[in-house]
PAMI-950768 format. One record per atom (N, C-alpha, C): residue number from 1; chain; atom name; x, y, z. Coordinates in nm, 3 decimals. Layout:
residues N
<pt vexmi="NUM" lumza="A" donu="CA" X="X" Y="Y" Z="Z"/>
...
This chain:
residues 80
<pt vexmi="1" lumza="A" donu="N" X="-9.212" Y="-2.416" Z="1.954"/>
<pt vexmi="1" lumza="A" donu="CA" X="-9.365" Y="-2.409" Z="2.003"/>
<pt vexmi="1" lumza="A" donu="C" X="-9.453" Y="-2.416" Z="1.971"/>
<pt vexmi="2" lumza="A" donu="N" X="-9.449" Y="-2.234" Z="1.891"/>
<pt vexmi="2" lumza="A" donu="CA" X="-9.534" Y="-2.151" Z="1.816"/>
<pt vexmi="2" lumza="A" donu="C" X="-9.619" Y="-2.180" Z="1.723"/>
<pt vexmi="3" lumza="A" donu="N" X="-9.532" Y="-2.288" Z="1.634"/>
<pt vexmi="3" lumza="A" donu="CA" X="-9.471" Y="-2.290" Z="1.465"/>
<pt vexmi="3" lumza="A" donu="C" X="-9.694" Y="-2.405" Z="1.435"/>
<pt vexmi="4" lumza="A" donu="N" X="-9.653" Y="-2.482" Z="1.571"/>
<pt vexmi="4" lumza="A" donu="CA" X="-9.766" Y="-2.567" Z="1.587"/>
<pt vexmi="4" lumza="A" donu="C" X="-9.931" Y="-2.527" Z="1.611"/>
<pt vexmi="5" lumza="A" donu="N" X="-9.914" Y="-2.379" Z="1.707"/>
<pt vexmi="5" lumza="A" donu="CA" X="-10.066" Y="-2.309" Z="1.753"/>
<pt vexmi="5" lumza="A" donu="C" X="-10.077" Y="-2.256" Z="1.661"/>
<pt vexmi="6" lumza="A" donu="N" X="-9.915" Y="-2.187" Z="1.582"/>
<pt vexmi="6" lumza="A" donu="CA" X="-9.996" Y="-2.140" Z="1.460"/>
<pt vexmi="6" lumza="A" donu="C" X="-10.019" Y="-2.145" Z="1.328"/>
<pt vexmi="7" lumza="A" donu="N" X="-10.015" Y="-2.288" Z="1.319"/>
<pt vexmi="7" lumza="A" donu="CA" X="-10.062" Y="-2.357" Z="1.159"/>
<pt vexmi="7" lumza="A" donu="C" X="-10.142" Y="-2.368" Z="1.207"/>
<pt vexmi="8" lumza="A" donu="N" X="-10.248" Y="-2.490" Z="1.355"/>
<pt vexmi="8" lumza="A" donu="CA" X="-10.404" Y="-2.484" Z="1.350"/>
<pt vexmi="8" lumza="A" donu="C" X="-10.433" Y="-2.366" Z="1.371"/>
<pt vexmi="9" lumza="A" donu="N" X="-10.389" Y="-2.285" Z="1.433"/>
<pt vexmi="9" lumza="A" donu="CA" X="-10.518" Y="-2.111" Z="1.448"/>
<pt vexmi="9" lumza="A" donu="C" X="-10.495" Y="-2.090" Z="1.254"/>
<pt vexmi="10" lumza="A" donu="N" X="-10.438" Y="-2.092" Z="1.154"/>
<pt vexmi="10" lumza="A" donu="CA" X="-10.418" Y="-2.026" Z="1.058"/>
<pt vexmi="10" lumza="A" donu="C" X="-10.498" Y="-2.165" Z="0.977"/>
<pt vexmi="11" lumza="A" donu="N" X="-10.474" Y="-2.271" Z="0.984"/>
<pt vexmi="11" lumza="A" donu="CA" X="-10.535" Y="-2.346" Z="0.856"/>
<pt vexmi="11" lumza="A" donu="C" X="-10.687" Y="-2.384" Z="0.967"/>
<pt vexmi="12" lumza="A" donu="N" X="-10.729" Y="-2.344" Z="1.084"/>
<pt vexmi="12" lumza="A" donu="CA" X="-10.853" Y="-2.310" Z="1.094"/>
<pt vexmi="12" lumza="A" donu="C" X="-10.988" Y="-2.149" Z="1.104"/>
<pt vexmi="13" lumza="A" donu="N" X="-10.935" Y="-2.093" Z="1.051"/>
<pt vexmi="13" lumza="A" donu="CA" X="-10.920" Y="-1.998" Z="0.950"/>
<pt vexmi="13" lumza="A" donu="C" X="-10.941" Y="-1.875" Z="1.088"/>
<pt vexmi="14" lumza="A" donu="N" X="-10.888" Y="-1.885" Z="1.220"/>
<pt vexmi="14" lumza="A" donu="CA" X="-10.903" Y="-1.780" Z="1.321"/>
<pt vexmi="14" lumza="A" donu="C" X="-10.799" Y="-1.686" Z="1.265"/>
<pt vexmi="15" lumza="A" donu="N" X="-10.668" Y="-1.665" Z="1.186"/>
<pt vexmi="15" lumza="A" donu="CA" X="-10.623" Y="-1.557" Z="1.166"/>
<pt vexmi="15" lumza="A" donu="C" X="-10.666" Y="-1.472" Z="1.081"/>
<pt vexmi="16" lumza="A" donu="N" X="-10.703" Y="-1.526" Z="0.935"/>
<pt vexmi="16" lumza="A" donu="CA" X="-10.756" Y="-1.428" Z="0.871"/>
<pt vexmi="16" lumza="A" donu="C" X="-10.833" Y="-1.271" Z="0.872"/>
<pt vexmi="17" lumza="A" donu="N" X="-10.897" Y="-1.248" Z="1.007"/>
<pt vexmi="17" lumza="A" donu="CA" X="-10.936" Y="-1.120" Z="1.042"/>
<pt vexmi="17" lumza="A" donu="C" X="-10.818" Y="-1.054" Z="1.074"/>
<pt vexmi="18" lumza="A" donu="N" X="-10.670" Y="-1.056" Z="1.091"/>
<pt vexmi="18" lumza="A" donu="CA" X="-10.561" Y="-1.021" Z="1.152"/>
<pt vexmi="18" lumza="A" donu="C" X="-10.489" Y="-0.980" Z="1.053"/>
<pt vexmi="19" lumza="A" donu="N" X="-10.551" Y="-1.065" Z="0.965"/>
<pt vexmi="19" lumza="A" donu="CA" X="-10.397" Y="-1.066" Z="0.789"/>
<pt vexmi="19" lumza="A" donu="C" X="-10.427" Y="-0.892" Z="0.810"/>
<pt vexmi="20" lumza="A" donu="N" X="-10.293" Y="-0.872" Z="0.690"/>
<pt vexmi="20" lumza="A" donu="CA" X="-10.285" Y="-0.698" Z="0.646"/>
<pt vexmi="20" lumza="A" donu="C" X="-10.256" Y="-0.737" Z="0.506"/>
<pt vexmi="21" lumza="A" donu="N" X="-10.126" Y="-0.604" Z="0.454"/>
<pt vexmi="21" lumza="A" donu="CA" X="-10.108" Y="-0.628" Z="0.383"/>
<pt vexmi="21" lumza="A" donu="C" X="-10.044" Y="-0.712" Z="0.295"/>
<pt vexmi="22" lumza="A" donu="N" X="-10.039" Y="-0.799" Z="0.154"/>
<pt vexmi="22" lumza="A" donu="CA" X="-10.024" Y="-0.889" Z="0.150"/>
<pt vexmi="22" lumza="A" donu="C" X="-10.045" Y="-1.100" Z="0.234"/>
<pt vexmi="23" lumza="A" donu="N" X="-10.098" Y="-1.046" Z="0.302"/>
<pt vexmi="23" lumza="A" donu="CA" X="-10.170" Y="-1.195" Z="0.380"/>
<pt vexmi="23" lumza="A" donu="C" X="-10.109" Y="-1.222" Z="0.526"/>
<pt vexmi="24" lumza="A" donu="N" X="-9.990" Y="-1.013" Z="0.587"/>
<pt vexmi="24" lumza="A" donu="CA" X="-9.880" Y="-1.126" Z="0.654"/>
<pt vexmi="24" lumza="A" donu="C" X="-10.025" Y="-1.093" Z="0.782"/>
<pt vexmi="25" lumza="A" donu="N" X="-9.957" Y="-1.147" Z="0.891"/>
<pt vexmi="25" lumza="A" donu="CA" X="-9.985" Y="-1.135" Z="1.021"/>
<pt vexmi="25" lumza="A" donu="C" X="-9.920" Y="-1.072" Z="1.105"/>
<pt vexmi="26" lumza="A" donu="N" X="-9.898" Y="-0.987" Z="1.156"/>
<pt vexmi="26" lumza="A" donu="CA" X="-9.812" Y="-0.958" Z="1.235"/>
<pt vexmi="26" lumza="A" donu="C" X="-9.801" Y="-0.961" Z="1.414"/>
<pt vexmi="27" lumza="A" donu="N" X="-9.679" Y="-1.065" Z="1.430"/>
<pt vexmi="27" lumza="A" donu="CA" X="-9.739" Y="-1.101" Z="1.587"/>
<pt vexmi="27" lumza="A" donu="C" X="-9.614" Y="-1.054" Z="1.713"/>
<pt vexmi="28" lumza="A" donu="N" X="-9.594" Y="-0.928" Z="1.736"/>
<pt vexmi="28" lumza="A" donu="CA" X="-9.538" Y="-0.949" Z="1.866"/>
<pt vexmi="28" lumza="A" donu="C" X="-9.522" Y="-1.019" Z="1.923"/>
<pt vexmi="29" lumza="A" donu="N" X="-9.346" Y="-1.095" Z="1.970"/>
<pt vexmi="29" lumza="A" donu="CA" X="-9.319" Y="-1.175" Z="2.126"/>
<pt vexmi="29" lumza="A" donu="C" X="-9.249" Y="-1.081" Z="2.203"/>
<pt vexmi="30" lumza="A" donu="N" X="-9.305" Y="-1.122" Z="2.328"/>
<pt vexmi="30" lumza="A" donu="CA" X="-9.213" Y="-1.048" Z="2.440"/>
<pt vexmi="30" lumza="A" donu="C" X="-9.185" Y="-1.193" Z="2.548"/>
<pt vexmi="31" lumza="A" donu="N" X="-9.055" Y="-1.153" Z="2.598"/>
<pt vexmi="31" lumza="A" donu="CA" X="-9.024" Y="-1.228" Z="2.730"/>
<pt vexmi="31" lumza="A" donu="C" X="-9.025" Y="-1.177" Z="2.847"/>
<pt vexmi="32" lumza="A" donu="N" X="-9.066" Y="-1.266" Z="2.939"/>
<pt vexmi="32" lumza="A" donu="CA" X="-9.076" Y="-1.227" Z="3.079"/>
<pt vexmi="32" lumza="A" donu="C" X="-9.037" Y="-1.329" Z="3.189"/>
<pt vexmi="33" lumza="A" donu="N" X="-9.049" Y="-1.280" Z="3.290"/>
<pt vexmi="33" lumza="A" donu="CA" X="-8.955" Y="-1.368" Z="3.395"/>
<pt vexmi="33" lumza="A" donu="C" X="-9.071" Y="-1.367" Z="3.512"/>
<pt vexmi="34" lumza="A" donu="N" X="-9.164" Y="-1.481" Z="3.519"/>
<pt vexmi="34" lumza="A" donu="CA" X="-9.258" Y="-1.440" Z="3.609"/>
<pt vexmi="34" lumza="A" donu="C" X="-9.262" Y="-1.516" Z="3.707"/>
<pt vexmi="35" lumza="A" donu="N" X="-9.130" Y="-1.575" Z="3.830"/>
<pt vexmi="35" lumza="A" donu="CA" X="-9.080" Y="-1.605" Z="3.902"/>
<pt vexmi="35" lumza="A" donu="C" X="-8.975" Y="-1.574" Z="3.944"/>
<pt vexmi="36" lumza="A" donu="N" X="-8.878" Y="-1.572" Z="4.054"/>
<pt vexmi="36" lumza="A" donu="CA" X="-8.761" Y="-1.652" Z="4.074"/>
<pt vexmi="36" lumza="A" donu="C" X="-8.714" Y="-1.621" Z="4.243"/>
<pt vexmi="37" lumza="A" donu="N" X="-8.649" Y="-1.726" Z="4.275"/>
<pt vexmi="37" lumza="A" donu="CA" X="-8.587" Y="-1.750" Z="4.439"/>
<pt vexmi="37" lumza="A" donu="C" X="-8.488" Y="-1.852" Z="4.402"/>
<pt vexmi="38" lumza="A" donu="N" X="-8.425" Y="-1.830" Z="4.531"/>
<pt vexmi="38" lumza="A" donu="CA" X="-8.319" Y="-1.872" Z="4.558"/>
<pt vexmi="38" lumza="A" donu="C" X="-8.306" Y="-1.998" Z="4.661"/>
<pt vexmi="39" lumza="A" donu="N" X="-8.420" Y="-2.019" Z="4.665"/>
<pt vexmi="39" lumza="A" donu="CA" X="-8.480" Y="-2.151" Z="4.758"/>
<pt vexmi="39" lumza="A" donu="C" X="-8.562" Y="-2.220" Z="4.728"/>
<pt vexmi="40" lumza="A" donu="N" X="-8.672" Y="-2.194" Z="4.686"/>
<pt vexmi="40" lumza="A" donu="CA" X="-8.764" Y="-2.350" Z="4.623"/>
<pt vexmi="40" lumza="A" donu="C" X="-8.794" Y="-2.272" Z="4.513"/>
<pt vexmi="41" lumza="A" donu="N" X="-8.830" Y="-2.390" Z="4.430"/>
<pt vexmi="41" lumza="A" donu="CA" X="-8.784" Y="-2.450" Z="4.336"/>
<pt vexmi="41" lumza="A" donu="C" X="-8.902" Y="-2.588" Z="4.297"/>
<pt vexmi="42" lumza="A" donu="N" X="-8.899" Y="-2.602" Z="4.153"/>
<pt vexmi="42" lumza="A" donu="CA" X="-8.966" Y="-2.752" Z="4.123"/>
<pt vexmi="42" lumza="A" donu="C" X="-8.899" Y="-2.774" Z="3.986"/>
<pt vexmi="43" lumza="A" donu="N" X="-8.958" Y="-2.866" Z="3.942"/>
<pt vexmi="43" lumza="A" donu="CA" X="-8.893" Y="-2.980" Z="3.832"/>
<pt vexmi="43" lumza="A" donu="C" X="-8.927" Y="-2.829" Z="3.732"/>
<pt vexmi="44" lumza="A" donu="N" X="-9.006" Y="-2.803" Z="3.698"/>
<pt vexmi="44" lumza="A" donu="CA" X="-9.028" Y="-2.724" Z="3.564"/>
<pt vexmi="44" lumza="A" donu="C" X="-8.972" Y="-2.565" Z="3.608"/>
<pt vexmi="45" lumza="A" donu="N" X="-8.864" Y="-2.539" Z="3.704"/>
<pt vexmi="45" lumza="A" donu="CA" X="-8.777" Y="-2.428" Z="3.732"/>
<pt vexmi="45" lumza="A" donu="C" X="-8.658" Y="-2.414" Z="3.661"/>
<pt vexmi="46" lumza="A" donu="N" X="-8.598" Y="-2.319" Z="3.543"/>
<pt vexmi="46" lumza="A" donu="CA" X="-8.465" Y="-2.289" Z="3.477"/>
<pt vexmi="46" lumza="A" donu="C" X="-8.417" Y="-2.261" Z="3.636"/>
<pt vexmi="47" lumza="A" donu="N" X="-8.282" Y="-2.269" Z="3.572"/>
<pt vexmi="47" lumza="A" donu="CA" X="-8.184" Y="-2.189" Z="3.682"/>
<pt vexmi="47" lumza="A" donu="C" X="-7.999" Y="-2.132" Z="3.608"/>
<pt vexmi="48" lumza="A" donu="N" X="-8.015" Y="-2.052" Z="3.782"/>
<pt vexmi="48" lumza="A" donu="CA" X="-7.879" Y="-1.953" Z="3.685"/>
<pt vexmi="48" lumza="A" donu="C" X="-7.849" Y="-1.960" Z="3.751"/>
<pt vexmi="49" lumza="A" donu="N" X="-7.636" Y="-1.897" Z="3.736"/>
<pt vexmi="49" lumza="A" donu="CA" X="-7.542" Y="-1.879" Z="3.892"/>
<pt vexmi="49" lumza="A" donu="C" X="-7.515" Y="-1.732" Z="3.850"/>
<pt vexmi="50" lumza="A" donu="N" X="-7.561" Y="-1.602" Z="3.915"/>
<pt vexmi="50" lumza="A" donu="CA" X="-7.560" Y="-1.507" Z="3.891"/>
<pt vexmi="50" lumza="A" donu="C" X="-7.351" Y="-1.516" Z="3.984"/>
<pt vexmi="51" lumza="A" donu="N" X="-7.381" Y="-1.348" Z="3.933"/>
<pt vexmi="51" lumza="A" donu="CA" X="-7.247" Y="-1.297" Z="4.013"/>
<pt vexmi="51" lumza="A" donu="C" X="-7.210" Y="-1.344" Z="4.124"/>
<pt vexmi="52" lumza="A" donu="N" X="-7.267" Y="-1.307" Z="4.223"/>
<pt vexmi="52" lumza="A" donu="CA" X="-7.261" Y="-1.334" Z="4.377"/>
<pt vexmi="52" lumza="A" donu="C" X="-7.275" Y="-1.458" Z="4.356"/>
<pt vexmi="53" lumza="A" donu="N" X="-7.270" Y="-1.595" Z="4.301"/>
<pt vexmi="53" lumza="A" donu="CA" X="-7.224" Y="-1.780" Z="4.275"/>
<pt vexmi="53" lumza="A" donu="C" X="-7.363" Y="-1.820" Z="4.406"/>
<pt vexmi="54" lumza="A" donu="N" X="-7.505" Y="-1.739" Z="4.417"/>
<pt vexmi="54" lumza="A" donu="CA" X="-7.630" Y="-1.826" Z="4.510"/>
<pt vexmi="54" lumza="A" donu="C" X="-7.703" Y="-1.885" Z="4.337"/>
<pt vexmi="55" lumza="A" donu="N" X="-7.692" Y="-2.036" Z="4.370"/>
<pt vexmi="55" lumza="A" donu="CA" X="-7.831" Y="-2.088" Z="4.241"/>
<pt vexmi="55" lumza="A" donu="C" X="-7.965" Y="-1.983" Z="4.319"/>
<pt vexmi="56" lumza="A" donu="N" X="-8.045" Y="-1.955" Z="4.173"/>
<pt vexmi="56" lumza="A" donu="CA" X="-8.150" Y="-1.831" Z="4.150"/>
<pt vexmi="56" lumza="A" donu="C" X="-8.225" Y="-1.973" Z="4.028"/>
<pt vexmi="57" lumza="A" donu="N" X="-8.344" Y="-1.993" Z="4.112"/>
<pt vexmi="57" lumza="A" donu="CA" X="-8.489" Y="-2.119" Z="4.032"/>
<pt vexmi="57" lumza="A" donu="C" X="-8.554" Y="-1.980" Z="3.966"/>
<pt vexmi="58" lumza="A" donu="N" X="-8.599" Y="-1.987" Z="3.780"/>
<pt vexmi="58" lumza="A" donu="CA" X="-8.644" Y="-1.883" Z="3.786"/>
<pt vexmi="58" lumza="A" donu="C" X="-8.770" Y="-2.012" Z="3.695"/>
<pt vexmi="59" lumza="A" donu="N" X="-8.869" Y="-1.863" Z="3.657"/>
<pt vexmi="59" lumza="A" donu="CA" X="-8.962" Y="-1.983" Z="3.558"/>
<pt vexmi="59" lumza="A" donu="C" X="-9.001" Y="-1.836" Z="3.447"/>
<pt vexmi="60" lumza="A" donu="N" X="-8.994" Y="-1.836" Z="3.296"/>
<pt vexmi="60" lumza="A" donu="CA" X="-9.026" Y="-1.744" Z="3.202"/>
<pt vexmi="60" lumza="A" donu="C" X="-9.077" Y="-1.785" Z="3.130"/>
<pt vexmi="61" lumza="A" donu="N" X="-9.134" Y="-1.722" Z="3.004"/>
<pt vexmi="61" lumza="A" donu="CA" X="-9.247" Y="-1.790" Z="2.962"/>
<pt vexmi="61" lumza="A" donu="C" X="-9.254" Y="-1.694" Z="2.851"/>
<pt vexmi="62" lumza="A" donu="N" X="-9.284" Y="-1.672" Z="2.702"/>
<pt vexmi="62" lumza="A" donu="CA" X="-9.272" Y="-1.659" Z="2.581"/>
<pt vexmi="62" lumza="A" donu="C" X="-9.408" Y="-1.590" Z="2.546"/>
<pt vexmi="63" lumza="A" donu="N" X="-9.474" Y="-1.449" Z="2.543"/>
<pt vexmi="63" lumza="A" donu="CA" X="-9.616" Y="-1.493" Z="2.486"/>
<pt vexmi="63" lumza="A" donu="C" X="-9.595" Y="-1.347" Z="2.338"/>
<pt vexmi="64" lumza="A" donu="N" X="-9.719" Y="-1.438" Z="2.290"/>
<pt vexmi="64" lumza="A" donu="CA" X="-9.719" Y="-1.336" Z="2.170"/>
<pt vexmi="64" lumza="A" donu="C" X="-9.863" Y="-1.339" Z="2.115"/>
<pt vexmi="65" lumza="A" donu="N" X="-9.918" Y="-1.229" Z="2.043"/>
<pt vexmi="65" lumza="A" donu="CA" X="-10.050" Y="-1.129" Z="2.098"/>
<pt vexmi="65" lumza="A" donu="C" X="-10.044" Y="-1.068" Z="1.929"/>
<pt vexmi="66" lumza="A" donu="N" X="-10.161" Y="-1.081" Z="1.908"/>
<pt vexmi="66" lumza="A" donu="CA" X="-10.151" Y="-1.001" Z="1.761"/>
<pt vexmi="66" lumza="A" donu="C" X="-10.317" Y="-0.920" Z="1.764"/>
<pt vexmi="67" lumza="A" donu="N" X="-10.286" Y="-0.749" Z="1.703"/>
<pt vexmi="67" lumza="A" donu="CA" X="-10.482" Y="-0.714" Z="1.747"/>
<pt vexmi="67" lumza="A" donu="C" X="-10.434" Y="-0.644" Z="1.664"/>
<pt vexmi="68" lumza="A" donu="N" X="-10.584" Y="-0.584" Z="1.631"/>
<pt vexmi="68" lumza="A" donu="CA" X="-10.645" Y="-0.549" Z="1.505"/>
<pt vexmi="68" lumza="A" donu="C" X="-10.776" Y="-0.487" Z="1.540"/>
<pt vexmi="69" lumza="A" donu="N" X="-10.743" Y="-0.318" Z="1.541"/>
<pt vexmi="69" lumza="A" donu="CA" X="-10.934" Y="-0.332" Z="1.636"/>
<pt vexmi="69" lumza="A" donu="C" X="-10.907" Y="-0.384" Z="1.791"/>
<pt vexmi="70" lumza="A" donu="N" X="-11.018" Y="-0.419" Z="1.798"/>
<pt vexmi="70" lumza="A" donu="CA" X="-11.099" Y="-0.506" Z="1.937"/>
<pt vexmi="70" lumza="A" donu="C" X="-11.071" Y="-0.626" Z="1.917"/>
<pt vexmi="71" lumza="A" donu="N" X="-11.032" Y="-0.649" Z="1.787"/>
<pt vexmi="71" lumza="A" donu="CA" X="-11.002" Y="-0.757" Z="1.786"/>
<pt vexmi="71" lumza="A" donu="C" X="-10.825" Y="-0.867" Z="1.854"/>
<pt vexmi="72" lumza="A" donu="N" X="-10.873" Y="-0.952" Z="1.956"/>
<pt vexmi="72" lumza="A" donu="CA" X="-10.745" Y="-1.002" Z="2.019"/>
<pt vexmi="72" lumza="A" donu="C" X="-10.680" Y="-1.124" Z="2.071"/>
<pt vexmi="73" lumza="A" donu="N" X="-10.597" Y="-1.176" Z="2.036"/>
<pt vexmi="73" lumza="A" donu="CA" X="-10.592" Y="-1.312" Z="2.003"/>
<pt vexmi="73" lumza="A" donu="C" X="-10.441" Y="-1.332" Z="2.087"/>
<pt vexmi="74" lumza="A" donu="N" X="-10.426" Y="-1.410" Z="2.215"/>
<pt vexmi="74" lumza="A" donu="CA" X="-10.272" Y="-1.413" Z="2.289"/>
<pt vexmi="74" lumza="A" donu="C" X="-10.193" Y="-1.608" Z="2.291"/>
<pt vexmi="75" lumza="A" donu="N" X="-10.084" Y="-1.588" Z="2.273"/>
<pt vexmi="75" lumza="A" donu="CA" X="-10.036" Y="-1.700" Z="2.248"/>
<pt vexmi="75" lumza="A" donu="C" X="-9.955" Y="-1.685" Z="2.376"/>
<pt vexmi="76" lumza="A" donu="N" X="-10.001" Y="-1.783" Z="2.490"/>
<pt vexmi="76" lumza="A" donu="CA" X="-9.889" Y="-1.816" Z="2.567"/>
<pt vexmi="76" lumza="A" donu="C" X="-9.804" Y="-1.934" Z="2.631"/>
<pt vexmi="77" lumza="A" donu="N" X="-9.716" Y="-1.951" Z="2.644"/>
<pt vexmi="77" lumza="A" donu="CA" X="-9.674" Y="-2.042" Z="2.653"/>
<pt vexmi="77" lumza="A" donu="C" X="-9.492" Y="-2.065" Z="2.705"/>
<pt vexmi="78" lumza="A" donu="N" X="-9.469" Y="-2.154" Z="2.817"/>
<pt vexmi="78" lumza="A" donu="CA" X="-9.374" Y="-2.091" Z="2.942"/>
<pt vexmi="78" lumza="A" donu="C" X="-9.242" Y="-2.161" Z="2.835"/>
<pt vexmi="79" lumza="A" donu="N" X="-9.158" Y="-2.076" Z="2.877"/>
<pt vexmi="79" lumza="A" donu="CA" X="-9.042" Y="-2.055" Z="2.840"/>
<pt vexmi="79" lumza="A" donu="C" X="-8.917" Y="-2.234" Z="2.835"/>
<pt vexmi="80" lumza="A" donu="N" X="-8.935" Y="-2.306" Z="2.913"/>
<pt vexmi="80" lumza="A" donu="CA" X="-8.921" Y="-2.409" Z="2.968"/>
<pt vexmi="80" lumza="A" donu="C" X="-9.071" Y="-2.520" Z="3.013"/>
């Protein structure tokens, strides 16, 4: 998911201000769940069955952020 976005940003020169030693860019990743329900779901929801045996529907995402001083760049994508 991120490789296409990263390549587009890199080829467009957007990452130059975030480069540090040796031209590397530090991009931490953070995963989060932002919805969970045993009753409400849609076609884009993931599902799991915890130990209590009741099916849960949930949405999750991975976010990447590069920051140098006041300059910030965020990339978000849904895990599904």
